[in-house]
Phi, psi and omega in degrees: 000139182296145177263131179250152174287120181234152180293162178300133182239138183237359181236165180239148168229121180247131177224151174256136180226158174290151181304321180296321179294315180298318180296320178297315178298316179298319179296314180296317180299318180297318179296332179267006183055045179233158173284162176304314182299312180298319180297313181294316180298318179296314181294317180292320179295317178297315180297321179294316179298316180299317180297318180292315180297323177301324181279323184283317184276341185232053180279065186240140177292161180299322181295316180293323179294319178297320177297320178297317179297321177298320177298316180295324183277345182283152179293148180291155175289154178299132181221100184299317181297320179292320179299316179296316180298316182290335179279341183289141177283131181294154182300324182284349179262002182274000000 
């Protein structure tokens, strides 16, 4: 398996996996020219960041989110200036 330059590491994470899972991970790591450890750490770190960002960026109750979705799905209010703008022929089309 290829060796990648990795930052200094001082902690351990031990997991047990099925042989099929390990083989799949090894195959993917090899295709990415990464070690198993680097591949797993990168995938786990990305998943952890995504999970945290989902909570940090979207701290909204289910009710507020549903209200927001209803607003997005509702038809827009009449806007005369926008209607005129959209009816105008663009300069590049003249």
